[in-house]
N, C-alpha and C positions, 0 to 999 in steps of 0.2 A: 500386481495389486496397486502399486503406487500410480501407475498409468490410469487405472480404472477410477481411482479416487479423484485424480486431477481432472479427468474428463467430466465426471459428475459435478465437481465443484465449478468448473468453468461454465457448464450448462446452466446451473442455477444462478451464478453470478451474472451471466449475460442476460438472462431473463429479468433479473432484478434491475440491472443497469438500464436496459431498454425501457423499464417501467418508471424510472425516476422522472418525476414531473419537473420540467424545466420552464422557467419563465420565458414566454414567447413561443412555446411549443417545443418540439423535439430538437435537442441540440445536435450540432453537426457530429460531435464525437460519438453520439448514440447510434450513428449510422456506420461507424468505422469498426466493424467487428474484427477485422484483421489486426488492427492496432490494439484493440482491447485484449484480444487473445494473446498477442505477443507479450504485452505487459503483465498480464495476470499469470500466464503460463511461466514466464521467466521467474516470477516470485515463487510460484508453487513448486517448481522443480528444485528450488534451493531448500525446501523444507523436508523434514523427516516424515515418515509415514504416520507416526502418532499425531503430529500436529495436523496433518491433512485429515485424518479420521475425525479428530475433534472439531476442526473447523467445518467440515462437511456436516456434522451434527448440528453445529450452530446455525448453518444455512437452512437445513431442513426444519429445525425447530422454529426459526423465524418465519419461514414460509408457511408452516402450519398455523402459526399465530397471526398470519396476515400482516407481518412486518416485512419491510424491505431494508436489508442491511446497507445497501448502497445509498438509499435515501438518508438513512440515519448517519452514515459516514459523512456525507456532504453537510448535513445539518450540524454535526459535531465540529467540523472545520470552521463553520460560520462563527463560532465562539471567538475566533481570532481574526477572521477576515471581514466579517460583517457583524460586529458585536451588538449593535442596536437591533438588528433584525433577529439575531439569535435569542435575545431576551424574550421576544414575542412567541418563539416556537419551542423554547427549551422544555416547557411543561409537557409537550407531546412525546418527548423522548423517554425511553426507559431510564429509571433512576440508576445513576452510576455510583456504585459504592466505592468507598475509599480504597479497598484492596485492589479492585480492578483498575482504578485510576492510577494507583501507585505502580502497578505492574506495567501498565501502558506507558507510563512516564519512563520507567527503567529501560524498556525496550527501545523507546524513541531515542533516548540519550545514546544508546549503543549505535543505533542506525545513523544518527547525526555524526557521531565520531567516525564511523566507517566512511560515510559520504565525504566528510571533510578530508580524510586521508586520500580518497580517490580523486578529489578535486585538485589536489596538488600533483598527483601522479598522472592524471589524464584530464588536464584543464580544458581541452577543446571538446572532448566528449561530454564531460559534466557541464560544461558551459552552455550547452544547448538545451539543458533540461531545467527543472525547477531550481529556484534559489534554495539553498539548503536550510538556513536558519530562520526561525520564526520572526526575527526582527525585520525581515523583508516582506512579511505578509501585508497585503493591501486588498482592497475590494477587487482588484484586477489580477492579483497574483497570490497563489497559495504555495507556501514553502513545502519542501520535503518534510520538514519537522512537523508542521501542522497536518499535512496529508497523512503522515504515518500515525500520528497520535489519534487523529479522527477515526482512522480505520481500526486501529487496535482497540479503541473504546467500544467498538461494536462486537468484539469477540466475547465468547463466553469465558468464564473464570478458568476452566480447565485448559482451554486453548491458550490463554495468556500465561498460565503457569508453565505449560509445556514449552511455550515460546521463550520465556525467560530462561528456562533450563538450557534450551538449545543454543540460544544466542550467547549466553554467558559461557557456555562450554567453548563455542567458537572463539569468543574473545580471549579466553584463557589459553587456548591453543594457538593464538596468533592468526586465526583464520578470519578474513574479512568476508562475511557472508553476503554483504551487499555487492562485493566484487563478483561473486558467483551470479547474482541476478543480472548485473551489468553485462557480464560475459554472455549469458544466455540471450539477452536482448540484441547485442551486436551481431551474434551469430545468426539469429533469426532474420536479421536485416542483410545477411549475406557476407559479413566480414569473417575472417578466420580467427580473429582475436581482438581484444580491446586495443592492443597496441596498433594493430592494422587500422582500426577505426579512428584512433587518435591521429595517426599519421595522415589519414585521408582528410580529416577535419582540419588539421593544421595547415594543409596545403591549399585550402579554399581561400 
């Protein structure tokens, strides 16, 4: 069941991602399906079935309404990376109520905490990715914090509620869910573990 949910989610996400209008035409990353699948699959595998079911409903609902959640995600990020441009397009986005915003902020804070822990544990692996905290945002760089918040703000209320429950439980049990995502990523790139990937990056 989980595999079927993830397959359907990735299919809709890729369709939406390919349809995002980029300045200057199709962006290079929109032609990199393998990379896209690795990143999105790595996250989806770390979720429970309830979260996947709810998020799939978000995607289907958005598609039926003619909305592209990937476009909305990147637009939400612009609030921090391109604030002047964001002001001009914010009115086109669905209204973000205070409950959804608060839940997205709570999850984002947990993800930033986990990423900071991993950056100390695996500095070479994490060092090749996004900056973690929002104070590093610029027109040319989007932090993990801003990326995470932008994506979460596109989720439906139930998906956010289920996500808070799941990540809060992981946190209380001392489980770093972001480490699960990272482990999935490095294994899909051919490493046996994050430790192996760290040693390889450190040797470069």
